[in-house]
C-alpha positions as CSV (number, residue, x, y, z in Angstrom):
1,X,63.9,105.0,51.6
2,X,60.5,104.0,50.2
3,X,58.7,106.2,52.7
4,X,60.8,109.2,51.7
5,X,60.4,108.5,48.0
6,X,56.6,108.5,48.5
7,X,57.0,111.8,50.3
8,X,58.7,113.2,47.2
9,X,56.2,111.6,44.8
10,X,52.9,112.1,46.6
11,X,52.8,115.0,49.1
12,X,53.1,117.5,46.3
13,X,52.1,115.4,43.4
14,X,55.5,115.9,41.8
15,X,56.2,112.8,39.8
16,X,55.7,114.7,36.6
17,X,57.3,112.1,34.4
18,X,57.2,111.7,30.6
19,X,53.9,109.9,30.5
20,X,51.6,112.7,31.5
21,X,48.4,111.3,29.9
22,X,47.7,108.6,32.5
23,X,47.4,104.9,31.8
24,X,47.5,104.0,28.1
25,X,45.0,101.0,28.1
26,X,45.6,98.2,25.6
27,X,43.0,98.2,22.8
28,X,43.2,94.6,21.7
29,X,41.5,91.4,23.0
30,X,42.7,89.3,25.9
31,X,44.8,86.9,23.9
32,X,46.6,89.8,22.3
33,X,47.2,91.3,25.8
34,X,48.7,88.0,26.9
35,X,51.0,88.0,23.9
36,X,52.1,91.5,24.4
37,X,52.9,90.7,28.1
38,X,55.0,87.8,27.0
39,X,56.8,89.8,24.3
40,X,57.5,92.7,26.7
41,X,58.1,90.5,29.7
42,X,55.5,92.4,31.8
43,X,52.6,91.7,34.0
44,X,49.0,92.6,33.0
45,X,46.9,95.0,35.1
46,X,43.2,94.5,34.6
47,X,40.5,97.0,35.7
48,X,37.6,94.6,36.0
49,X,34.7,97.1,36.2
50,X,30.9,97.5,35.6
51,X,29.6,100.5,33.7
52,X,27.1,101.4,36.5
53,X,29.7,101.2,39.3
54,X,30.4,104.5,41.1
55,X,33.9,103.6,42.5
56,X,34.9,102.3,39.1
57,X,33.9,105.7,37.5
58,X,35.8,107.5,40.2
59,X,39.0,105.6,39.5
60,X,38.5,106.1,35.8
61,X,38.1,109.9,36.3
62,X,40.7,110.6,39.0
63,X,43.3,107.8,39.3
64,X,43.9,106.3,35.9
65,X,44.4,109.7,34.2
66,X,47.0,110.7,36.9
67,X,50.4,111.4,35.4
68,X,52.2,109.5,38.2
69,X,50.0,106.5,37.6
70,X,50.6,106.7,33.9
71,X,54.3,106.9,34.3
72,X,54.4,103.9,36.5
73,X,51.9,101.6,34.9
74,X,52.8,102.4,31.3
75,X,56.4,101.5,32.1
76,X,55.7,98.3,34.0
77,X,52.4,96.8,32.9
78,X,50.2,96.0,29.9
79,X,47.0,97.6,31.2
80,X,43.5,96.4,30.2
81,X,40.0,97.6,31.0
82,X,37.5,94.7,31.1
83,X,33.7,95.4,31.3
84,X,32.7,92.3,33.3
85,X,29.1,92.4,32.2
86,X,29.7,92.7,28.5
87,X,28.8,89.5,26.5
88,X,32.1,89.6,24.6
89,X,34.1,89.3,27.9
90,X,32.3,86.1,29.0
91,X,35.4,83.9,28.6
92,X,37.5,86.2,30.8
93,X,34.6,86.5,33.3
94,X,34.4,82.7,33.6
95,X,38.1,82.3,34.2
96,X,38.5,85.3,36.5
97,X,35.2,85.7,38.4
98,X,34.7,88.7,40.6
99,X,32.5,89.4,43.7
100,X,32.9,93.2,43.8
101,X,33.5,96.1,41.5
102,X,36.0,97.2,40.7
103,X,38.3,94.2,41.1
104,X,41.9,95.0,40.2
105,X,43.8,92.0,38.8
106,X,47.5,91.7,38.3
107,X,48.0,88.7,36.0
108,X,51.2,87.2,34.6
109,X,51.8,86.4,30.9
110,X,50.9,82.8,31.6
111,X,47.4,83.9,32.7
112,X,48.0,83.3,36.4
113,X,46.7,85.8,39.0
114,X,49.6,87.3,40.9
115,X,47.4,89.6,43.0
116,X,43.8,90.8,43.1
117,X,42.3,93.6,45.1
118,X,38.6,94.5,45.6
119,X,37.5,98.2,45.6
120,X,38.8,101.5,44.3
121,X,42.2,102.8,45.4
122,X,43.6,106.3,45.6
123,X,46.7,107.2,43.6
124,X,49.4,106.3,46.1
125,X,47.8,103.0,47.2
126,X,47.3,102.0,43.5
127,X,51.0,102.6,42.7
128,X,51.9,100.6,45.9
129,X,49.6,97.8,44.7
130,X,51.5,97.6,41.4
131,X,54.9,97.6,43.2
132,X,53.7,94.7,45.4
133,X,52.5,92.8,42.4
134,X,55.8,93.2,40.7
135,X,57.7,92.0,43.8
136,X,55.4,89.0,44.2
137,X,55.8,88.0,40.6
138,X,59.6,87.8,40.7
139,X,61.1,86.9,44.1
140,X,64.9,87.3,43.9
141,X,65.9,84.2,45.9
142,X,66.0,81.7,43.0
143,X,68.1,84.1,40.9
144,X,70.4,84.8,43.9
145,X,71.1,81.1,44.4
146,X,72.1,80.7,40.7
147,X,74.1,83.9,40.8
148,X,76.0,82.9,43.9
149,X,76.7,79.5,42.2
150,X,78.6,81.4,39.5
151,X,75.9,81.7,36.8
152,X,76.6,84.9,34.8
153,X,74.3,84.2,31.9
154,X,73.1,87.6,30.5
155,X,69.4,86.7,30.9
156,X,69.9,85.4,34.4
157,X,71.7,88.6,35.5
158,X,69.1,90.8,33.9
159,X,66.3,89.0,35.7
160,X,68.2,89.0,39.0
161,X,68.8,92.7,38.8
162,X,65.2,93.4,37.8
163,X,64.0,91.2,40.7
164,X,66.3,93.1,43.2
165,X,64.9,96.4,41.9
166,X,61.3,95.2,42.1
167,X,61.8,93.9,45.7
168,X,63.6,97.1,46.6
169,X,66.8,95.3,47.4
170,X,70.4,96.6,46.6
171,X,71.3,95.9,43.0
172,X,74.0,98.3,42.0
173,X,77.0,96.0,42.9
174,X,75.6,93.1,40.8
175,X,74.8,95.5,37.9
176,X,78.2,97.2,38.0
177,X,80.1,93.8,38.3
178,X,78.2,92.6,35.2
179,X,78.7,95.7,33.1
180,X,82.5,95.6,33.8
181,X,82.6,92.2,32.0
182,X,80.9,93.5,28.9
183,X,83.0,94.4,25.9
184,X,80.2,95.9,23.8
185,X,78.2,98.4,25.8
186,X,76.4,99.6,22.7
187,X,74.6,96.3,22.0
188,X,70.9,96.1,22.4
189,X,71.2,93.8,25.4
190,X,73.7,96.1,27.1
191,X,71.5,99.2,26.5
192,X,68.5,97.4,27.9
193,X,70.5,96.4,31.0
194,X,71.8,99.9,31.5
195,X,68.3,101.4,31.2
196,X,67.0,98.9,33.8
197,X,69.8,99.4,36.3
198,X,70.2,103.3,36.2
199,X,67.9,103.8,39.1
200,X,69.9,106.4,41.0
201,X,71.2,109.7,39.6
202,X,74.3,109.6,41.8
203,X,75.4,106.2,40.3
204,X,78.0,105.3,37.7
205,X,75.3,103.5,35.6
206,X,73.2,106.7,35.4
207,X,76.1,108.4,33.7
208,X,76.4,105.4,31.3
209,X,72.7,105.8,30.5
210,X,72.8,109.5,29.8
211,X,75.9,109.1,27.6
212,X,74.0,106.7,25.5
213,X,70.7,108.8,25.4
214,X,70.2,108.6,21.6
215,X,70.9,104.9,21.4
216,X,68.6,104.1,24.3
217,X,65.8,106.2,22.9
218,X,66.2,104.5,19.5
219,X,66.2,101.1,21.3
220,X,63.3,101.7,23.7
221,X,61.5,105.1,23.5
222,X,61.9,108.7,24.7
223,X,59.2,108.1,27.3
224,X,61.0,105.3,28.9
225,X,64.3,107.1,28.8
226,X,63.1,110.3,30.4
227,X,60.9,108.5,32.9
228,X,64.0,106.7,34.1
229,X,65.9,110.0,34.3
230,X,63.2,111.5,36.4
231,X,62.8,108.4,38.6
232,X,66.6,108.2,39.2
233,X,66.8,111.9,40.2
234,X,63.9,111.3,42.6
235,X,65.7,108.4,44.1
236,X,68.8,110.5,44.7
237,X,66.7,113.3,46.2
238,X,65.1,110.7,48.5
239,X,68.6,109.6,49.6
240,X,69.4,113.2,50.3
241,X,66.5,113.4,52.7
242,X,67.3,110.1,54.3
243,X,70.9,111.0,54.9
244,X,70.4,114.8,55.5
245,X,72.7,115.5,52.6
246,X,72.3,118.9,50.8
247,X,75.1,117.8,48.5
248,X,73.1,114.8,47.2
249,X,70.1,117.1,46.8
250,X,72.2,119.5,44.7
251,X,73.5,116.6,42.6
252,X,69.9,115.4,41.9
253,X,68.9,118.9,40.9
254,X,71.9,119.3,38.7
255,X,71.4,116.0,37.0
256,X,67.8,116.8,36.2
257,X,68.9,120.2,34.8
258,X,71.5,118.6,32.6
259,X,69.4,115.7,31.4
260,X,65.7,116.7,31.6
261,X,65.7,120.5,31.5
262,X,62.0,120.7,30.7
263,X,61.1,119.4,34.1
264,X,64.1,120.8,36.0
265,X,62.5,123.8,37.6
266,X,59.5,121.9,38.9
267,X,61.8,119.2,40.2
268,X,64.1,121.7,42.0
269,X,61.2,123.4,43.8
270,X,59.4,120.2,44.8
271,X,62.5,118.4,45.9
272,X,63.6,121.4,48.0
273,X,60.1,121.5,49.6
274,X,60.3,117.8,50.4
275,X,63.8,118.2,51.9
276,X,62.7,121.2,54.0
277,X,59.5,119.5,55.1
278,X,61.5,116.5,56.3
279,X,63.9,118.7,58.2
280,X,61.2,121.1,59.5
281,X,62.9,124.1,57.8
282,X,60.1,126.5,57.4
283,X,62.2,129.3,55.8
284,X,63.5,127.1,53.0
285,X,60.1,125.5,52.5
286,X,58.4,128.9,52.2
287,X,60.9,130.1,49.6
288,X,60.5,127.0,47.4
289,X,56.7,126.9,48.0
290,X,56.2,130.5,46.9
291,X,58.3,129.8,43.7
292,X,56.3,126.7,43.0
293,X,53.0,128.5,43.4
294,X,54.2,131.4,41.2
295,X,56.0,129.5,38.5
296,X,54.5,126.0,38.3
297,X,50.8,126.0,39.3
298,X,50.0,129.6,38.6
299,X,46.5,129.9,37.1
300,X,45.3,126.5,38.2
301,X,42.8,127.3,40.9
302,X,42.3,123.7,42.1
303,X,46.0,123.0,42.5
304,X,46.5,126.4,44.2
305,X,43.7,125.6,46.7
306,X,45.0,122.1,47.5
307,X,48.5,123.5,47.8
308,X,47.3,126.2,50.3
309,X,45.7,123.5,52.4
310,X,48.8,121.3,52.2
311,X,51.0,124.1,53.5
312,X,48.6,125.1,56.3
313,X,48.5,121.5,57.5
314,X,52.2,121.0,57.3
315,X,53.5,124.2,58.8
316,X,50.6,125.4,60.9
317,X,52.9,127.3,63.3
318,X,55.3,128.8,60.8
319,X,54.2,132.4,59.7
320,X,56.5,132.4,56.7
321,X,55.0,129.2,55.3
322,X,51.4,130.4,56.2
323,X,52.0,133.6,54.2
324,X,52.6,131.4,51.1
325,X,49.5,129.4,51.9
326,X,47.6,132.7,52.1
327,X,49.0,133.8,48.7
328,X,48.0,130.5,47.1
329,X,44.5,130.6,48.6
330,X,43.9,134.1,47.3
331,X,45.3,133.2,43.9
332,X,42.9,130.2,43.8
333,X,40.0,132.6,44.5
334,X,41.3,135.1,41.9
335,X,41.1,132.4,39.3
336,X,37.9,130.8,40.4
337,X,35.7,132.7,42.9
338,X,32.6,130.5,42.4
339,X,33.6,127.7,44.7
340,X,32.9,127.9,48.5
341,X,35.8,125.5,49.1
342,X,38.3,128.2,48.0
343,X,37.0,130.7,50.5
344,X,36.8,128.1,53.2
345,X,40.5,127.3,52.6
346,X,41.3,131.0,52.9
347,X,39.3,131.1,56.1
348,X,41.3,128.2,57.5
349,X,44.6,129.7,56.6
350,X,43.7,133.1,58.0
351,X,42.6,131.5,61.2
352,X,45.9,129.7,61.6
353,X,47.7,133.0,61.0
354,X,45.7,134.6,63.8
355,X,43.7,136.9,61.4
356,X,40.3,136.4,62.9
357,X,38.5,139.2,60.9
358,X,39.9,138.0,57.6
359,X,39.0,134.4,58.4
360,X,35.5,135.4,59.3
361,X,35.0,137.4,56.2
362,X,36.2,134.5,54.0
363,X,34.1,132.0,55.9
364,X,30.9,134.1,55.5
365,X,31.6,134.3,51.8
366,X,32.0,130.5,51.7
367,X,28.7,130.1,53.5
368,X,26.8,132.3,51.0
369,X,28.2,130.2,48.1
370,X,27.5,126.9,49.9
371,X,23.9,127.8,50.5
372,X,23.2,127.8,46.7
373,X,25.8,125.3,45.5
374,X,26.3,122.7,48.3
375,X,23.7,122.9,51.1
376,X,25.3,119.9,52.8
377,X,28.3,122.1,53.7
378,X,26.2,124.8,55.4
379,X,26.2,123.2,58.9
380,X,30.0,122.8,58.8
381,X,30.5,126.4,57.8
382,X,28.0,127.7,60.3
383,X,29.8,125.9,63.1
384,X,33.1,127.3,61.8
385,X,31.7,130.8,61.8
386,X,30.2,130.5,65.3
387,X,33.5,129.3,66.6
388,X,35.3,132.3,65.1
389,X,32.7,134.7,66.6
390,X,33.1,133.2,70.1
391,X,36.9,133.5,69.8
392,X,36.6,137.1,68.6
């Protein structure tokens, strides 16, 4: 299931959840961050960086602003940026020394390091690192023993369900059994529990959450509510792929339309693409991909170019899908004709389609641009052109 959910979230960059601004880093000092972590019952993520560090700058520019990263980290962590060479951070530096930049710390509210990683990470690995830290911070075994012994204290059950979720273990039976014993489902504690446990759109608890939308938003926030709606629909779409169930996919799409209409169209296209990709259905993939390129990323040259490459690499032998890749590559050029990379992408797509002349024309244009904008790419493009000419 996790592999399939990553397919949904990462292959097309579709986890367009409520927090689209990336990580919202905490602005206070370290003691205040610890206090917030205690009050919100969260871990702290610390980006321990140096101002001169290239990989640190790359993460700051390309990973931390990512909407998927923001949705995940804003929901689950108090996030802090720590300049490890700044004099005002000497106390933190002494307690948490580093040997490389960046060092990514995951620290609990008591100040204990749960996990630390050296070096920059791309988006998917960075999210996985956060998931692992959450699982390490709260193993489910202790709670399971108390629960099996008959302890049904509200705090214990909440933590047990949270630990099961964090460790990607089944939790819905425990959650449903607990909720059936509650007489006031509108209380703050019940609303918090429902929001926590509504992880799948095809579950009873998801319906309980959406029925209490206004109360949950007032109790938590709109960002948290809609992030959970999106995440739950993603989980159900992932189940649809795992069990080859078009009915579950349709249910996930319908639940998104009913409860998060602003994101429903994009969700429908990307979920359908992920399902078709997993089942090697080029016809369905091509239909959804064309709609996605036309309706969702139209006008964004970079996304169109990346999408064209993704399609060409995924369905290299499917003419229908390659025609969509050709459309996306040409649209990328139409919106930005100054980058050699866009013409090179078109050349690759045309080559896969068997259009040698069109591929050669695009590659030559890429070479002209590269000679003035990126000389380091000239050899690669020259080799590509020579290969085309030999084949022709």
